C-alpha positions in Angstrom: 31.4 -43.2 -89.7 30.4 -40.6 -87.1 30.5 -40.6 -83.3 26.8 -41.0 -83.4 27.1 -44.2 -85.4 29.4 -45.7 -82.7 27.4 -44.5 -79.7 24.1 -45.7 -81.2 25.5 -49.2 -81.0 26.9 -48.7 -77.5 23.5 -47.6 -76.4 21.9 -50.8 -77.6 23.6 -52.6 -74.7 23.8 -49.6 -72.4 20.9 -47.2 -73.0 21.6 -43.8 -71.3 18.1 -44.1 -69.7 19.5 -47.0 -67.6 22.0 -44.7 -65.9 21.4 -43.6 -62.3 20.1 -40.1 -61.7 23.4 -38.9 -60.0 25.5 -40.0 -63.0 26.9 -38.2 -66.0 26.9 -40.4 -69.0 27.0 -40.0 -72.8 29.1 -37.7 -74.9 31.0 -35.5 -72.5 33.4 -33.8 -74.9 32.9 -33.4 -78.7 30.2 -33.4 -81.3 28.1 -36.4 -82.4 28.5 -35.4 -86.1 32.3 -35.7 -86.0 33.8 -38.3 -88.3 35.7 -41.0 -86.4 39.2 -42.0 -87.2 39.5 -44.6 -84.5 38.1 -45.6 -81.1 40.2 -46.1 -77.9 38.4 -48.0 -75.1 39.4 -47.4 -71.5 38.2 -47.7 -68.0 39.2 -44.1 -67.1 40.2 -41.1 -69.1 43.5 -39.5 -67.9 46.0 -37.3 -69.6 48.0 -40.3 -70.6 44.9 -41.8 -72.0 44.5 -38.8 -74.3 48.2 -39.1 -75.2 47.6 -42.7 -76.2 44.6 -41.7 -78.3 46.7 -39.1 -80.1 49.5 -41.7 -80.7 47.1 -44.3 -82.1 45.1 -41.7 -84.2 41.9 -42.3 -82.3 39.7 -39.2 -82.0 37.0 -40.9 -79.8 37.7 -42.2 -76.3 35.0 -44.6 -75.0 35.5 -44.6 -71.2 33.6 -46.5 -68.6 34.1 -43.8 -65.9 33.1 -40.2 -66.8 36.0 -37.7 -66.5 33.4 -34.9 -65.9 31.2 -36.1 -63.0 30.0 -33.2 -60.9 30.3 -30.4 -63.4 33.1 -27.9 -64.2 32.9 -24.2 -63.3 36.3 -23.4 -64.7 38.8 -24.7 -67.3 42.1 -23.5 -66.0 44.0 -26.8 -65.9 44.3 -26.6 -62.1 43.4 -30.3 -61.6 43.6 -33.5 -63.6 39.9 -33.3 -64.7 40.4 -29.8 -66.2 43.7 -30.8 -67.8 42.2 -33.9 -69.5 39.3 -31.9 -70.9 41.6 -29.1 -72.1 43.9 -31.6 -73.8 41.0 -33.5 -75.4 39.5 -30.3 -76.8 42.9 -29.0 -78.0 43.5 -32.3 -79.9 39.9 -32.7 -81.3 39.3 -35.8 -79.3 35.8 -36.7 -78.1 35.1 -38.5 -74.8 32.0 -40.7 -74.3 31.2 -42.4 -70.9 28.9 -45.3 -70.1 29.3 -45.9 -66.3 26.0 -46.8 -64.6 24.2 -47.2 -67.9 26.5 -50.2 -68.5 26.4 -51.2 -64.8 22.6 -51.7 -65.1 22.8 -53.7 -68.4 22.3 -57.4 -68.2 25.3 -57.6 -70.7 27.4 -55.2 -68.7 29.9 -54.9 -65.9 28.5 -57.5 -63.5 27.6 -59.9 -66.2 31.3 -59.8 -67.3 32.4 -60.5 -63.7 30.1 -63.5 -63.7 31.5 -64.7 -67.0 35.1 -64.6 -65.9 34.1 -66.5 -62.8 32.2 -69.1 -64.8 28.9 -68.5 -63.1 25.9 -70.3 -64.4 22.1 -69.6 -64.2 22.8 -65.9 -63.7 20.2 -63.3 -63.0 20.1 -59.6 -62.0 20.7 -59.1 -58.2 19.0 -55.7 -57.9 16.4 -55.3 -60.7 15.8 -51.6 -61.5 12.5 -49.8 -60.9 10.7 -47.1 -62.9 12.2 -47.9 -66.3 9.1 -49.7 -67.7 6.5 -47.6 -69.4 3.0 -48.5 -70.6 1.3 -47.2 -73.7 -2.5 -47.3 -74.0 -4.1 -46.2 -77.3 -7.4 -46.6 -79.1 -7.6 -47.5 -82.8 -10.3 -48.6 -85.3 -10.8 -52.4 -84.9 -9.7 -53.1 -88.5 -6.4 -51.3 -88.0 -5.5 -52.9 -84.6 -3.6 -55.9 -86.0 -1.2 -53.8 -88.1 -0.6 -51.4 -85.2 0.2 -54.2 -82.8 2.6 -55.7 -85.2 4.4 -52.4 -85.8 4.7 -51.7 -82.0 6.1 -55.2 -81.4 8.7 -54.6 -84.1 9.6 -51.3 -82.5 10.4 -53.1 -79.2 7.1 -52.9 -77.3 5.5 -55.9 -75.6 8.6 -57.6 -74.1 8.1 -58.9 -70.6 10.9 -61.1 -69.2 11.2 -64.2 -71.4 8.1 -63.3 -73.4 7.4 -61.0 -76.3 4.4 -59.9 -78.4 2.7 -59.1 -75.1 -0.4 -56.8 -75.2 -3.8 -56.4 -73.6 -6.8 -55.6 -75.9 -10.3 -54.5 -75.2 -12.9 -53.9 -77.9 -15.5 -51.2 -77.5 -17.0 -48.2 -79.1 -15.3 -44.8 -79.4 -16.8 -41.5 -80.4 -15.6 -38.2 -81.9 -16.8 -35.0 -83.5 -14.4 -32.8 -85.3 -14.8 -29.0 -85.2 -14.5 -26.6 -88.2 -10.7 -26.8 -88.1 -10.5 -30.6 -88.1 -9.7 -32.9 -91.0 -11.0 -36.3 -90.0 -9.7 -39.3 -91.8 -12.8 -41.3 -90.8 -16.2 -39.5 -90.8 -17.0 -35.9 -91.6 -16.3 -32.6 -90.0 -19.0 -31.6 -87.5 -20.4 -35.1 -87.5 -20.7 -37.1 -84.3 -19.4 -40.5 -85.2 -19.2 -43.8 -83.3 -16.5 -46.2 -84.3 -15.8 -49.8 -83.3 -12.3 -49.5 -81.7 -9.7 -51.7 -79.9 -8.0 -50.4 -76.8 -4.4 -51.6 -77.0 -2.0 -51.6 -74.0 1.7 -52.5 -74.3 4.7 -52.0 -72.1 8.2 -51.0 -73.2 11.6 -49.9 -71.9 11.7 -46.2 -71.2 14.6 -45.5 -73.6 12.4 -46.7 -76.5 9.7 -44.0 -75.9 10.7 -41.9 -78.9 10.6 -44.7 -81.4 7.4 -46.2 -79.9 5.6 -42.8 -80.3 6.9 -42.4 -83.9 5.6 -45.9 -84.7 2.2 -45.1 -83.1 1.7 -41.9 -85.1 3.0 -43.5 -88.3 0.6 -46.5 -88.1 -2.5 -44.8 -86.7 -5.2 -43.6 -89.1 -6.7 -40.8 -87.0 -5.7 -37.1 -87.4 -5.6 -36.8 -83.6 -4.3 -39.9 -81.9 -5.7 -40.6 -78.4 -3.0 -42.2 -76.2 -1.5 -42.1 -72.7 1.9 -43.2 -71.4 2.6 -43.9 -67.8 5.7 -45.0 -65.9 5.3 -48.2 -63.9 6.9 -49.0 -60.6 7.4 -52.6 -61.6 11.0 -53.9 -61.5 12.6 -54.9 -64.8 14.1 -58.3 -64.1 16.5 -57.9 -67.1 17.9 -54.5 -66.0 19.7 -53.6 -62.8 22.8 -53.7 -60.7 24.8 -56.8 -59.9 24.4 -60.5 -60.8 24.0 -63.7 -58.9 24.7 -67.2 -60.2 26.2 -70.6 -59.4 29.7 -71.9 -59.6 29.9 -75.1 -61.6 31.1 -76.9 -58.5 31.1 -75.9 -54.8 34.5 -74.7 -53.4 35.9 -74.3 -50.0 36.1 -70.8 -48.8 39.9 -70.7 -49.0 40.0 -72.2 -52.5 37.3 -69.8 -53.5 39.2 -66.7 -52.2 42.4 -67.9 -54.0 40.3 -68.4 -57.2 38.9 -64.9 -56.9 42.3 -63.4 -56.2 43.7 -65.1 -59.3 40.8 -64.3 -61.5 40.7 -60.6 -60.7 44.5 -60.3 -60.8 44.7 -58.6 -57.5 47.4 -58.6 -54.8 44.9 -58.4 -52.0 41.4 -59.7 -51.3 39.8 -58.2 -48.2 37.2 -60.5 -46.8 34.8 -61.0 -43.9 35.1 -63.9 -41.3 35.2 -67.4 -42.8 32.0 -69.4 -42.1 33.5 -72.9 -42.6 31.1 -73.8 -45.4 31.3 -74.4 -49.1 30.7 -71.6 -51.6 28.6 -72.1 -54.7 26.0 -69.3 -55.1 27.9 -66.1 -55.7 26.7 -62.5 -56.1 28.9 -59.9 -57.9 28.7 -56.2 -58.4 31.4 -54.1 -60.1 32.7 -51.0 -58.3 31.4 -49.7 -55.0 28.9 -52.3 -54.0 28.4 -52.2 -50.2 24.8 -51.0 -50.7 23.9 -54.5 -52.1 25.2 -56.6 -49.2 21.7 -57.0 -47.7 20.3 -57.9 -51.1 23.0 -60.6 -51.6 22.1 -62.1 -48.2 18.4 -62.0 -49.1 19.2 -63.8 -52.3 20.9 -66.5 -50.3 24.3 -66.0 -51.9 27.1 -67.9 -50.2 29.6 -65.1 -51.2 29.4 -61.6 -52.5 32.3 -60.0 -54.6 32.5 -56.3 -54.9 34.7 -53.4 -53.8 35.2 -50.4 -51.5 33.7 -52.0 -48.4 34.3 -49.8 -45.3 35.4 -51.2 -42.0 31.9 -51.3 -40.4 30.3 -52.7 -43.6 32.1 -56.0 -43.1 30.0 -56.5 -39.9 26.9 -56.6 -42.2 28.0 -60.2 -43.2 26.6 -61.2 -39.7 27.7 -64.8 -40.2 25.4 -65.3 -43.2 27.7 -64.5 -46.2 31.4 -64.3 -47.2 32.2 -60.8 -48.3 35.1 -60.4 -50.7 36.5 -56.9 -51.6 38.7 -57.3 -54.7 39.3 -53.6 -55.3 37.4 -51.0 -57.4 39.6 -51.2 -60.5 40.0 -54.9 -60.3 36.2 -55.5 -60.2 35.7 -53.4 -63.3 38.8 -54.2 -65.3 37.2 -56.5 -67.8 34.6 -53.9 -68.8 36.9 -52.4 -71.5 37.4 -55.9 -73.0 33.6 -56.2 -73.0 33.2 -53.0 -75.0 36.1 -53.8 -77.4 34.6 -57.2 -78.2 31.1 -55.8 -78.7 32.2 -52.9 -80.9 34.7 -55.0 -82.9 31.8 -57.4 -83.9 29.7 -54.4 -85.0 32.4 -52.6 -86.9 34.6 -55.3 -88.4 36.6 -52.9 -90.7 37.1 -50.2 -88.2 39.8 -49.5 -85.6 38.5 -50.4 -82.1 41.6 -50.3 -79.8 41.9 -51.6 -76.2 43.9 -49.1 -74.1 47.2 -50.6 -73.0 47.4 -48.2 -70.0 46.4 -49.3 -66.5 44.5 -46.4 -64.9 44.3 -48.0 -61.4 45.3 -45.3 -58.9 45.8 -47.8 -56.1 49.0 -49.7 -55.6 50.0 -52.5 -53.2 53.3 -53.3 -51.5 
């Protein structure tokens, strides 16, 4: 079992293409070809995390937050980031981070928050743009059915709750090969007209490599005519945050006590009480003030996230109850999510949940 075998499965629920542009995800330390002795799953990678990996004979740390975020110019051990990287390298321990790739997954951080709260009828709060691509190609009519089938099997043609989606136009294509060509249909130097089908399918951007391999493998022409464009459409199954309904409405005080207990926090900072029941709830793990307006627009009664600044509580404007549970607290269940997922995939392999709390914030 190599690191690549492990990360391939992680990237099925958190493709690296889902990550935000500012982020630093993937294998940060180590080589994909390294054989894995054990996997330690954590929220953050600190020196004590590396020590725990050494103690438990795990040479791969799967961390939610990336220890290397904005780049390293030196490795002198002058700060905690450099010390972690040095210790990991010295002890042949690889570090892999998921961060916003998992944030944007519909089975990721916010989905787990919704699960522990018991939310029902959940959907993405902020669907992500520009991660849907469209392939258009032209193929002899008799080969169209087989190509469509192969593209669907490779993951193309999924739109929301529908699959096997495509658009097809029949027409007549032409080609004439030069002296260097080796046409599979027709002859070199001959102008040929062929009954063709124009096939268009959409796919998630991270599938582009496999979609193109499938196209070339199943297309009869020596030169395949195709185009790929990135769409501005939002992907309703990928994006930040979740919104759903509590099984039963709760008073604001009962709701806040429930949130405090569920997220195991000593403090919930909240906006002004509105004297109304709470049932529709939006959630977003980590720093989520940017989604306050979206939560209001989605008609959420309450929005649970973290790192709200003083002036951002004014954005509630009497329309929503804002609840800040703390950054670590909002994301704490993420490592359980990853351990459960990997344990199901690798039943005879050591997938270990880190016992260390990496929360840097304490309450008195």
